[in-house]
N, C-alpha and C positions, 0 to 999 in steps of 0.2 A: 423471482421472489414476489410475494404478495405484499403490498404496501400496508402499513398499519392503518386500521380502520378510522381511527380517531384523527380529526383535523381541526379540532376547535381550540388549539393551543394548549397542549398539555402542561399543567403546572408541575407535575412530577417529572423527575428526570427519567428518560426512557432508555431502552436497551436496543433500539433499532439499528443505530449506527453511531460510530464515533465522529461522523460527519456532523451529527446533530448536536454535538456538545457545545458548550460555551467557549469563549476565547480566554486564554489564561491571562490573569491580570498583569503579568510581566510583559506579555506580548503587547497588550494595549498600552502599557507605559512606554514600551519601546517605540511605538508608533508616535505617541505624543512628543517623545523626546527628539525625533528627526522632523517633526512638524514645525520647523522654524527656519525662515529664510529660504533661499533658493539654492538649488544643487543642479549640476548638469544632468540632463536627461539620458534616457536609454542606456543606463548602466555606467555611465562615466563619472558617477558620484563617488564620494569618499566612503560612504556606507557600503556600497557594493564592493569596492576595493578591499574593505576589512572583511567582507564576507568571504572572499577568496582566500584570505589567510586563515580564517576559521575553519573553512571546509578542508584546507590542507592539513590542519592539525588532526582532523579526523580521518582523512582518507589518503594522505600522502602528498608528497611535494609536487607531483605532476597533475594533481587533480585540477580541473577547471570547472567552474560553476556557471550555470545559465539559469537564473531565476525565471520561472514561468507562472502562469496564472493558476493552472490546475493539473491534476494528475493525468487526465486524458491527453492534454497537450504535452506534458513531459514524455509520456509514452510514445506518442505518435512521432514527435520530432526527434526523440532518440532513435527509434527504429528506422526512420527515414534517413538519418545521417549515417546509419550503419549499413545501409542496403542500396541496392539498384532497383530500377523499375521492374526488373524481372525476378526479384527475389522473393523467397518465402521465408516465414518466420515460424520456428517450432515452438509451441507453447502447451501448457496443460490445457486440456478441455475446459477446466473451471476458471482459466485465467481471465482477469478483468478485461483485458484487451480483446478477448474472444466473446464474452457474455455480457458485459455492462457498458461497452463504449460505442454502441450503436454503429458498429462497423467502421469506426473512424480510421483504424489502421488500414483497412481495404479502401475505403472511400478517399481518404485524404492523402495517404502515403502511397496508395496503389499497390500494397503488399498483399501477398496471399498468406493467410494464417493456416498453419497445419496443427489442428488441435489434437492432443494426445490424451486418451483416456488415463487418468491417474486417480485411483480411489482415494489417495490421501493428499492430493493437490501437488505432489512433488514429482519432477521429472527425474530420471536416472539415466546413466550412460546407456543401459540396455534398451530403454524406450527410444532414446535418441538414435541408436543404431537401427532401430525398427522403422522409425518414421522419417529420418533425415536421409532420403534417397533421391536418386535421379540426378546426381551430379554429372554435368556435361551433357545431359540429354536435352536437346533443344525443344522437345515437347513438353518439358517439365519446368515449372517454377523452381528456381535454384535456391536451396536452403542456404541462407546466408547468416542467420542469426537464431539465437535460442533466447526465449524470454522466460525467466522464472520469477516467481514472486516471493518476497520475504517480509513478514510471514504470509503463508499462502492463503488464498481465499477460503480454504477449509480449515483454517486455524492452526495448521501445523508449521513447524519451523525446521528449516534445513540446518543441518550442522555445517561447519566450515568444510569438513572433509567431503561431505555430499555435494556441496556447491563446487569445490575444487575438482572433484571427479567429473561432474557435468562440464565444467569449463575445459578440462583437459580433453575430454571427448569431443567437444564442439571445436576447440582449436585444432585438433588433429585433422578435422575435416574441413579446415579453413573457414570455420564459421566463428561469429563473434557472439559475446554473451551480454545480454541486457538483463538487468534486475528491476522489477517493479517493486520499489521499496515504499509503498504507501504506508505500511506498518513496520518499517525497518527498526524503529526505536523499540517496538514491542518485542521484536525478535532479539535484539541485542540484550534486552532486559531479561528474556527467558533464557538465553544462552550465557548470560553474565560474561560477555566478551565485548570488546570495542567493535564498533561497526566495521572497521578496516579488516578485522580478522576474517569476515566472511564476505567481503566485497574485494577490495584492492588485492589483498594477500591471497585470495582464493582464485583470482583469475577473472573476475568480472570486469567488463570493459567499459560499460556505461550503466549508470544508476539513476533511476528516477526517484529522488529523494522526497518522501512525504512529510509534510508538516501540518496539513489541515486536520488530520485525524489525531494529532498529538498537540492541540492547543493553539494553533494559528488561526487567525481570521480568514485568510486566503493566501494561496501561494505555495507552490512546490518548487523543486529545483531539479535541473539536469546536472548530473555530476559526471563529467567525463574523466574516468580513471585511466584509460589508455588513450592517449592523443592520436595514436595511429589508427584507432578503430572507427574515426568519424571523418566526415568531410562536409564543409559547408554549414556547420551547426549554427553559426550566427545568422547566416542568411535564412536557414530553414526555420529558425525560431521566428524570424520576422514574417516570412511568407505563411507560416502557420499561425499567424495572429496571436503569438505568445510573447512578444516583445513589449514590456511595459515602459511607458515613457517616464513615469515617476517611480523608477525602479527601486529607489531607496526605501520605499515603504514595504516592498516585498523582502528586500535584503535585511531590513531592520527586524522584521519578525524572525527570520531564519537565525539571525545572530543571537537574538533574545533566547531562542530555543537551544542553540548549539554552543555558545560561548559561555560554558559552565555546564551544569548537569540537569537543567530543567527538562530536556529531552528524555533523560533516563529516569528521572523522578516521576514524571507523568507517566511514562510507560510502565514502570515498575508497579505504580499504583493501580493502573487499568488492569494489568495482568493479574494483581492480587485480588481485585474485585471479581474477576472472572473465576479464579479458583474458589473464592468465597461462595459465589453463586452456584457453581457446579457442585460444590460440596453440600449445599443446602438443598438444591433441587434433586440431585442424584439419589438422595435417600428417600424420596417420596414415592409411594406406590403409584404406578401409573405414568411415571416420568423415567425415560431412558436417555442418558447422556450417550450420544451415539459416535462421537468423534474425540480424539485426544484434546484435552484443554492445555495447550501449550503456550498460547499467548493471551490475547484479551477477548477471544470469541468462544462462546459455548453453543454447540448444537445438540439439540434434544428432540425427542419425540414424545408427544403427549396427546391425549385425545383432542380431536378437532374442536368439539364443543367447549372444552376447557380453554383452548387457546383463543377461541373467538371471544369468550367472556373476558379473559385476562387481558386481551388487547384493548379492550374499552377502558382499562384502568393504566396500562403501561404500554407504550409504544414498542413493538418488535415485529420482525418480518417472519413470514412463513417461507422457508428456504425451498422446500419441495412439496408441492400440493399432492403428489401421488403417495408419499409416505407420511405426511404430516409432520415432517421435520421442520423445526423452527431454528431461528439464529438469534442469539442474544449477544450483543456487543457491549463491552464495557469500556467506558471512556475515563479520561483522567479526572473528571469532575464529579464522578459518582462517589458517594460516600458509603461507608459500611451500612448506615441507616437506610440509604436507598436500596441497597441490595437485599437487606433483611426485610424491608417493606414489600419488595417484589416477591421474595421467597414466601412471605406470609400470605400475600394475595394469591399466589399459585396454590398453596396449601388449602386455602379457603375454596377456591374454585374447584380443586380436585374432589373436595368433600361435599360440594354443593349439589 
C-alpha cells in the first residue's frame, strides 16, 4: 500500500485506517478508573480476572484470555503455540500475517506460511485441499494450522457456515484453526450475530481479538477457545515480549469494550459509514466500487490524478499501484458530516 501523502497533522478525520482513529471516551474513563493504588503485576490483578469472566460470556466457558500489546504479537504467539518448529500455516495470500507483519511469523515463530490466492480474501475447503499437502513427507514443512481473518483484509465477511466448513476440513487433516480478528466486531455487526457464532461454535481454536481498530488506546488479546489446541501459551507470550507488567491497563480497556455493547455500537457505526461512503462515491462518474462493502472498508478505483489531489485533503491509502485501487476505511469516530465532506471533495476533484 502507498501511504497517505500528507504528514502535517490532518485536522480532518481520514479514511486511511481505523488504527488512526481516536480512543473512545469510555475507554479513557476505564483507564482512569483503574489508575488508583497498586495491583499485582503480570496479570495477577483483579481487573484481568474480571476480563476472563467477560470473555467467557462472549466465547464460552472454556475460553482463556491472554492480553497482549498488539495484533502482530497476538498472531505470532497464537500460531507459535499451535505449531511445531517444522510447521506450516495455510493462509490467504492477502492475510495480514503474510503481507503486513514484516515476516514476523517466519522470523520470530520459525513458521512457513503457505499463501493461497483468494480473490475475495476468503479460504474455502477446496483451496485448503489444494494447498495443505505433503503430510508425513520429511522434505516438506507440515501444515499444522489454518489462519483466516474476520472480516478479511479485502473487506469481506465469512458466514458461520463458511468458517465451520473450513474448520471441519482443517480438523479432518489434523490441523488447527486460527482467526485473526482484528476487525471481528465489524464482522459481528455485519452478520448481526454474536461473536461466538462464528468462532467457538464454528470450530475456531484460537482467536486474535482486536480492540485497537475499535476504540482502544492499545492492546489486543489472544483468546484460546480450545485449550487442547495450544501449549506453552503463557511462556510464549513472555518470550514473545507480549507480557505486560501493568496488565490491568490492557484488561480495563477490553472490559470497557466488551462488558456491554460498546464494541457492537462502534462497529455498527463504522460499517454504516462505509455503506454511506460507498453509496455516495459509487454513483459518481469515474469511480468504481470494486469489492463488496460488507464491513467497514471500501475499495474503489478512480483516476490516479484525482486520488493524488484528494489525498492532500483526506488521508487514505492506494491499495494497488498497478490498478489504481484505493482503500477507504471507516472508523467508529467518523460522523456523517465527515463522510459527506469526503464525498463532496471527491466530486470536486473528479470535476476539476
